[in-house]
MMTF fields as JSON, N, C-alpha, C and O atoms, coordinates in Angstrom:
{
  "mmtfVersion": "1.0.0",
  "mmtfProducer": "UNKNOWN",
  "numBonds": 159,
  "numAtoms": 160,
  "numGroups": 40,
  "numChains": 1,
  "numModels": 1,
  "chainsPerModel": [1],
  "groupsPerChain": [40],
  "chainIdList": ["A"],
  "bondAtomList": [4, 2, 8, 6, 12, 10, 16, 14, 20, 18, 24, 22, 28, 26, 32, 30, 36, 34, 40, 38, 44, 42, 48, 46, 52, 50, 56, 54, 60, 58, 64, 62, 68, 66, 72, 70, 76, 74, 80, 78, 84, 82, 88, 86, 92, 90, 96, 94, 100, 98, 104, 102, 108, 106, 112, 110, 116, 114, 120, 118, 124, 122, 128, 126, 132, 130, 136, 134, 140, 138, 144, 142, 148, 146, 152, 150, 156, 154],
  "bondOrderList": [1, 1, 1, 1, 1, 1, 1, 1, 1, 1, 1, 1, 1, 1, 1, 1, 1, 1, 1, 1, 1, 1, 1, 1, 1, 1, 1, 1, 1, 1, 1, 1, 1, 1, 1, 1, 1, 1, 1],
  "groupList": [{"groupName": "MET", "atomNameList": ["N", "CA", "C", "O"], "elementList": ["N", "C", "C", "O"], "formalChargeList": [0, 0, 0, 0], "bondAtomList": [1, 0, 2, 1, 3, 2], "bondOrderList": [1, 1, 2], "singleLetterCode": "M", "chemCompType": "L-PEPTIDE LINKING"}, {"groupName": "THR", "atomNameList": ["N", "CA", "C", "O"], "elementList": ["N", "C", "C", "O"], "formalChargeList": [0, 0, 0, 0], "bondAtomList": [1, 0, 2, 1, 3, 2], "bondOrderList": [1, 1, 2], "singleLetterCode": "T", "chemCompType": "L-PEPTIDE LINKING"}, {"groupName": "ASN", "atomNameList": ["N", "CA", "C", "O"], "elementList": ["N", "C", "C", "O"], "formalChargeList": [0, 0, 0, 0], "bondAtomList": [1, 0, 2, 1, 3, 2], "bondOrderList": [1, 1, 2], "singleLetterCode": "N", "chemCompType": "L-PEPTIDE LINKING"}, {"groupName": "GLU", "atomNameList": ["N", "CA", "C", "O"], "elementList": ["N", "C", "C", "O"], "formalChargeList": [0, 0, 0, 0], "bondAtomList": [1, 0, 2, 1, 3, 2], "bondOrderList": [1, 1, 2], "singleLetterCode": "E", "chemCompType": "L-PEPTIDE LINKING"}, {"groupName": "CYS", "atomNameList": ["N", "CA", "C", "O"], "elementList": ["N", "C", "C", "O"], "formalChargeList": [0, 0, 0, 0], "bondAtomList": [1, 0, 2, 1, 3, 2], "bondOrderList": [1, 1, 2], "singleLetterCode": "C", "chemCompType": "L-PEPTIDE LINKING"}, {"groupName": "ARG", "atomNameList": ["N", "CA", "C", "O"], "elementList": ["N", "C", "C", "O"], "formalChargeList": [0, 0, 0, 0], "bondAtomList": [1, 0, 2, 1, 3, 2], "bondOrderList": [1, 1, 2], "singleLetterCode": "R", "chemCompType": "L-PEPTIDE LINKING"}, {"groupName": "PHE", "atomNameList": ["N", "CA", "C", "O"], "elementList": ["N", "C", "C", "O"], "formalChargeList": [0, 0, 0, 0], "bondAtomList": [1, 0, 2, 1, 3, 2], "bondOrderList": [1, 1, 2], "singleLetterCode": "F", "chemCompType": "L-PEPTIDE LINKING"}, {"groupName": "TYR", "atomNameList": ["N", "CA", "C", "O"], "elementList": ["N", "C", "C", "O"], "formalChargeList": [0, 0, 0, 0], "bondAtomList": [1, 0, 2, 1, 3, 2], "bondOrderList": [1, 1, 2], "singleLetterCode": "Y", "chemCompType": "L-PEPTIDE LINKING"}, {"groupName": "SER", "atomNameList": ["N", "CA", "C", "O"], "elementList": ["N", "C", "C", "O"], "formalChargeList": [0, 0, 0, 0], "bondAtomList": [1, 0, 2, 1, 3, 2], "bondOrderList": [1, 1, 2], "singleLetterCode": "S", "chemCompType": "L-PEPTIDE LINKING"}, {"groupName": "GLY", "atomNameList": ["N", "CA", "C", "O"], "elementList": ["N", "C", "C", "O"], "formalChargeList": [0, 0, 0, 0], "bondAtomList": [1, 0, 2, 1, 3, 2], "bondOrderList": [1, 1, 2], "singleLetterCode": "G", "chemCompType": "PEPTIDE LINKING"}, {"groupName": "LEU", "atomNameList": ["N", "CA", "C", "O"], "elementList": ["N", "C", "C", "O"], "formalChargeList": [0, 0, 0, 0], "bondAtomList": [1, 0, 2, 1, 3, 2], "bondOrderList": [1, 1, 2], "singleLetterCode": "L", "chemCompType": "L-PEPTIDE LINKING"}, {"groupName": "LYS", "atomNameList": ["N", "CA", "C", "O"], "elementList": ["N", "C", "C", "O"], "formalChargeList": [0, 0, 0, 0], "bondAtomList": [1, 0, 2, 1, 3, 2], "bondOrderList": [1, 1, 2], "singleLetterCode": "K", "chemCompType": "L-PEPTIDE LINKING"}, {"groupName": "GLN", "atomNameList": ["N", "CA", "C", "O"], "elementList": ["N", "C", "C", "O"], "formalChargeList": [0, 0, 0, 0], "bondAtomList": [1, 0, 2, 1, 3, 2], "bondOrderList": [1, 1, 2], "singleLetterCode": "Q", "chemCompType": "L-PEPTIDE LINKING"}, {"groupName": "PRO", "atomNameList": ["N", "CA", "C", "O"], "elementList": ["N", "C", "C", "O"], "formalChargeList": [0, 0, 0, 0], "bondAtomList": [1, 0, 2, 1, 3, 2], "bondOrderList": [1, 1, 2], "singleLetterCode": "P", "chemCompType": "L-PEPTIDE LINKING"}, {"groupName": "VAL", "atomNameList": ["N", "CA", "C", "O"], "elementList": ["N", "C", "C", "O"], "formalChargeList": [0, 0, 0, 0], "bondAtomList": [1, 0, 2, 1, 3, 2], "bondOrderList": [1, 1, 2], "singleLetterCode": "V", "chemCompType": "L-PEPTIDE LINKING"}, {"groupName": "ASP", "atomNameList": ["N", "CA", "C", "O"], "elementList": ["N", "C", "C", "O"], "formalChargeList": [0, 0, 0, 0], "bondAtomList": [1, 0, 2, 1, 3, 2], "bondOrderList": [1, 1, 2], "singleLetterCode": "D", "chemCompType": "L-PEPTIDE LINKING"}, {"groupName": "ALA", "atomNameList": ["N", "CA", "C", "O"], "elementList": ["N", "C", "C", "O"], "formalChargeList": [0, 0, 0, 0], "bondAtomList": [1, 0, 2, 1, 3, 2], "bondOrderList": [1, 1, 2], "singleLetterCode": "A", "chemCompType": "L-PEPTIDE LINKING"}, {"groupName": "TRP", "atomNameList": ["N", "CA", "C", "O"], "elementList": ["N", "C", "C", "O"], "formalChargeList": [0, 0, 0, 0], "bondAtomList": [1, 0, 2, 1, 3, 2], "bondOrderList": [1, 1, 2], "singleLetterCode": "W", "chemCompType": "L-PEPTIDE LINKING"}],
  "groupTypeList": [0, 1, 2, 3, 4, 5, 4, 6, 0, 1, 7, 8, 9, 10, 11, 10, 8, 10, 11, 10, 8, 12, 13, 10, 14, 3, 13, 14, 10, 2, 15, 5, 2, 1, 6, 10, 5, 16, 17, 6],
  "groupIdList": [1, 2, 3, 4, 5, 6, 7, 8, 9, 10, 11, 12, 13, 14, 15, 16, 17, 18, 19, 20, 21, 22, 23, 24, 25, 26, 27, 28, 29, 30, 31, 32, 33, 34, 35, 36, 37, 38, 39, 40],
  "secStructList": [7, 7, 7, 7, 3, 3, 3, 3, 3, 3, 3, 3, 7, 1, 1, 1, 1, 7, 3, 3, 3, 3, 3, 3, 7, 4, 4, 4, 4, 4, 4, 7, 1, 7, 7, 3, 3, 3, 3, 7],
  "xCoordList": [0.753, -0.225, 1.056, 2.018, 0.868, 1.281, 0.744, -0.474, 1.033, 0.574, 1.119, 2.292, 0.093, 0.507, 0.581, -0.434, 1.615, 1.691, 1.141, 1.611, 0.088, -0.019, 0.089, -0.12, 0.298, 0.616, -0.606, -0.978, -1.102, -2.312, -1.754, -0.778, -2.354, -2.015, -2.942, -2.388, -4.418, -5.527, -6.179, -6.221, -6.722, -7.742, -8.896, -8.985, -10.115, -11.311, -11.572, -11.095, -12.11, -12.594, -11.896, -10.826, -12.422, -11.843, -11.5, -10.707, -12.078, -11.732, -11.325, -11.425, -10.823, -10.379, -11.873, -12.764, -12.137, -11.317, -11.352, -12.429, -10.218, -10.161, -10.147, -9.623, -10.752, -11.311, -9.749, -9.358, -8.966, -7.888, -8.622, -9.762, -7.735, -8.384, -7.148, -6.288, -7.204, -6.042, -4.889, -4.064, -4.837, -3.792, -2.604, -2.759, -1.379, -0.368, 0.621, 0.882, 1.176, 1.991, 3.557, 3.844, 4.384, 5.616, 6.402, 7.133, 6.362, 7.338, 6.678, 7.204, 5.987, 5.088, 5.687, 5.649, 6.111, 6.588, 7.691, 7.882, 8.736, 10.138, 9.93, 10.876, 8.743, 8.424, 7.99, 8.158, 7.501, 6.424, 7.406, 8.267, 7.044, 7.65, 6.797, 7.312, 5.58, 4.444, 3.504, 3.144, 3.147, 2.039, 1.834, 2.469, 0.742, 0.32, 0.391, 0.014, 1.024, 1.035, 0.294, 0.221, -0.263, -1.285, -1.106, -0.928, -1.115, -1.233, -2.384, -3.218, -2.441, -3.817, -3.539, -4.417],
  "yCoordList": [-0.867, -0.04, 1.292, 1.227, 2.416, 3.274, 4.379, 4.365, 5.174, 6.324, 7.564, 7.703, 8.441, 9.939, 11.026, 11.329, 11.498, 12.868, 14.238, 14.508, 14.983, 16.225, 17.216, 16.857, 18.188, 19.77, 20.598, 20.934, 20.838, 21.793, 23.121, 23.01, 24.349, 25.541, 25.684, 26.052, 25.325, 25.582, 24.358, 23.443, 24.273, 23.368, 23.925, 25.153, 23.003, 23.506, 22.661, 21.527, 22.928, 21.748, 21.849, 22.457, 21.229, 21.158, 19.865, 19.6, 19.049, 17.77, 16.921, 17.356, 15.535, 14.561, 14.283, 14.07, 14.268, 14.462, 15.796, 16.268, 16.422, 17.722, 18.001, 17.187, 19.22, 19.324, 20.026, 21.045, 19.355, 20.131, 21.331, 21.213, 22.458, 22.879, 23.899, 24.32, 24.196, 25.325, 24.231, 24.341, 23.131, 22.383, 23.214, 23.98, 22.803, 23.333, 22.614, 21.417, 23.45, 22.684, 22.437, 22.899, 21.925, 21.669, 22.789, 23.107, 23.427, 24.833, 25.731, 26.804, 25.962, 26.865, 26.435, 27.252, 25.385, 24.918, 25.427, 25.553, 25.881, 26.156, 27.787, 28.296, 28.561, 29.552, 29.626, 30.655, 28.687, 28.675, 28.033, 27.183, 28.697, 27.6, 27.145, 26.627, 27.214, 26.452, 25.754, 26.338, 24.593, 23.849, 22.744, 22.611, 21.727, 20.813, 19.658, 19.778, 18.434, 17.292, 16.194, 15.797, 15.785, 14.503, 13.26, 13.512, 12.366, 11.167, 10.385, 10.041, 10.025, 9.268, 8.197, 7.418],
  "zCoordList": [-0.093, -0.08, -0.085, 0.681, -1.037, -1.11, -0.448, -0.627, 0.121, 0.998, 0.194, -0.154, -0.048, -1.059, 0.114, 0.742, 0.334, 1.241, 0.269, -0.837, 0.934, 0.438, 1.234, 2.393, 1.145, 2.315, 1.973, 0.849, 3.013, 3.203, 3.934, 4.675, 3.735, 4.227, 5.777, 6.813, 5.701, 6.633, 6.942, 6.12, 8.142, 8.709, 9.104, 9.123, 9.537, 10.195, 11.151, 11.099, 11.848, 12.798, 14.069, 14.051, 15.48, 16.747, 17.101, 18.005, 16.409, 17.015, 15.537, 14.39, 15.996, 14.697, 14.025, 14.847, 13.031, 11.999, 11.321, 10.956, 11.136, 10.676, 9.174, 8.414, 8.684, 7.247, 6.834, 7.404, 5.81, 5.445, 4.402, 3.951, 4.141, 2.993, 2.488, 3.261, 1.18, 0.406, 0.544, 1.451, -0.4, -0.896, -1.746, -2.697, -1.086, -1.581, -2.516, -2.398, -3.49, -4.423, -4.007, -2.903, -4.561, -4.358, -4.476, -3.538, -5.474, -5.609, -4.522, -4.816, -3.611, -3.147, -1.6, -0.68, -1.467, 0.091, 0.239, 1.448, -0.476, -0.238, 0.288, 0.889, 0.067, 0.387, 1.804, 2.458, 2.238, 3.59, 4.594, 4.368, 5.876, 6.851, 7.799, 8.79, 7.733, 8.108, 7.087, 6.065, 7.365, 6.627, 7.487, 8.534, 6.986, 7.504, 6.306, 5.14, 6.992, 5.778, 6.379, 7.542, 5.234, 5.592, 4.716, 3.524, 4.959, 4.41, 4.086, 4.923, 2.524, 2.102, 1.769, 1.398]
}
């Protein structure tokens, strides 16, 4: 089973399961110092 890692800028929700929003693409990650990683 291969997991895919995606990066997101924000989330909503107070408990698990969080709703991740605003996905980031690889070139943008170099300019950011905070982001969330999620494996699907």
